[in-house]
N, C-alpha and C positions, 0 to 999 in steps of 0.2 A: 220231256216225256209228256207232252200235252195231248191228252185224249178227251178233253172236256166236251168236245163236240162229236165224239165217236158214235156212230150208229151203224150197226151191221144190218143192211137191207136185204140180206140173202134169204130171208124167210121170217116166219113168225117168231121162231125161237131166237133168231138173231136180235130182234127188237128187245126181247126179254133179257137177253144176255148183255146187251149194250149198257144198260143202267149199271150193272155190277162191274163191268169192265171199266167204266168211267170212275166208279167209286174206288176200285182197286188201284187204278192209275193215280187217283188223287192221293191215296195212301203212299204209294211209291214216291210220288213227288215230295210229300211231306217228310218221308224218310230221308230223301236226298238232301232236303233243306236242313234237316236235323244234323245229318252227317257233316254237311258243309259248315254249319255253325259251331258244332262241338268238336269236330275232328276225330270223332269216334262213333261207332255204331252201338246204340243202346242195347241192341239185341245180342251183341257179342262181348260186352264188357263183363268183367268179373263181378259176380254177385255173392253176397253172403256177409255175415256179421264181421268177420275179422279183416278181410281184404277186399271186400266189394267196393268198387269205385265210388258209387253214390253213398255208400255207408261210411266212407272215410274222408269224403271231401270236406273242406272247410265251409263255413256258412256262406261266404261270398260266392264261391264257385257253385255251391248247391243251389243258391237262389237264382243263379243264371241257368243252371242245367234243368231244374225241374219244370219251368214253363215250356222249354223246348221239348222235353219228354212228354208233357201233358198234351201239347199240340200234336205230336206224333200219335199218341194214344187216341186222341179225339178223332183224328183222321181215320184210324183203323176202325174205331167203333162206328163211324158213319157208313160203313159197309151195310149195316142195318138190314138184315134179312130175317125171314122166318124159315122154319124147317120146310114149309110148303114151297118156298121160292128156290130152294136148292134142288133144282129140277134137272140139271145136266152137268156134264163133266167139267165144263169151263167154270161155272159158278161154284161148283163143289171144290175145285182146285183152288180157286181164289180164297174161298172160305177157309180151307185147311191151311193154306199158307199164312193167312191172317191169324188163325188160331195159334199156330206155332209162334208167330211173332208176339201175339198178345201175352202168352204165358211168360216169355222172356221179358217183355216190356213191363209187365205188371210186377214181376219179381224185382226188377230194377227200380221201378217207381216206388214200390213198397220199401225197399232199402233206403231210398232217398227221403221218404216221409219219416221213417223211423229216425234217421239221422237228423232231420229237421226238428223233430220233436225233442230229441236229446239235447239239441243246441238252443232251442227256442228261448228258454229262460235266461240265457246268457247273451242274447242278441240285443242290439240297440233298437230304438223305437221303430225306425224305418224298416229294418230287417224283420222285426216282429210283425209289422203291418203286412209286409210282403209274404212272410211265412204263414200268417193266418189266412190270407187270401188263397195261397197255394193249398193249404190244408182243406179249406172249404171246397175248392175245386176238386181235390182228391176225393172228398166224400161224395160229391155228385158223380164223379167218374166211377167210383165203386159201384154205384147203382147201374150205370151203363155197362160196365164190365160184367156184372152179374147177369144182366139180360143177354149179353153175347154168349156167356158160358151156358146159359139155359138152352139156347139154340144148339150149341155144340153137343150138349147132353142129349137133346131130342133127336139129333141126327146120328146118334150111335157112337160118339166118341166115348171111350172108356172112362168111367167115373174116376178111376185112379189117375188119369191124365189131367183131370180138371181140378184146379185148386179150390179149397174150401175157403170162402171169404167170410171172415168174422167181422161183424159190424163194430166200429169203434163206439165206446160209450159216449153219450151226450155230455156227460160231465167233463170229458176231456176238452171238447170244444169250448165249454163254459169257462174252464180254467185258463185256456189260451186267451179268450176274449177278456177275462178279468185281468190277466197279466198285462195285456196291451193297454187296457183302460188305466191301470195303475201307472204305466209309463207315461201315458198322456195326461195324467193328473186328474182323471175323472173318478167319481165315486160310482160303485156298482158296475154293471155290465154296460159296455158301449152300445 
C-alpha cells in the first residue's frame, strides 16, 4: 500500500489532500507491519485491568509488544494537522478514522505501560533499561497524543469521547531511574 509519492493533480484541493492521504497511507502501512509482527490488531485486543492483553502479558512479551505499539501510534500522530487544515471530506474522514484508532491504541498503550510499571522492579537490568526507555518514549508520546486530542476537540468531537490525560508525576521517572542505577551499581541517579 505504497502511496508515498501520491499526488492528486486534479485541482488545488487535490494538492492539499495529497499530503494527508500520504500520511494516512503511512499509518495504514505501519498498522499492517504491526499486525504482521504481532499477529493481532492492537485496536481490537481486549483492554482492561483484569483480562486486557497488554495488562496481563509477561515482561518479555510486553517489552516486544510496546515498541511495535509505539511505532504504530507514532505513525498515527504524524498525520499532524490543525483544525484549519481539516477543510474537506477526505481529510476529515482520515482524521476521524485516526481518532477512533487513537482512542483504542492509547487505551492499549496505557494498559501496557501500567503493566510495565507493575513489573519494573522485578525485572533484570537489561529489561529495566529497555523498560525505562519505553517509559520515557511514552511520556513524549503523551504530549503528542494530547496535541492530537486538542485538534479533535477543536473540530467538534464531543468532550465525552475524548479521554482525560493525567500527567505522570516526575517522581515516578526518578524512582525508575534510581532503580536502574542501583542495578548497575551506580550511586544516585544515572
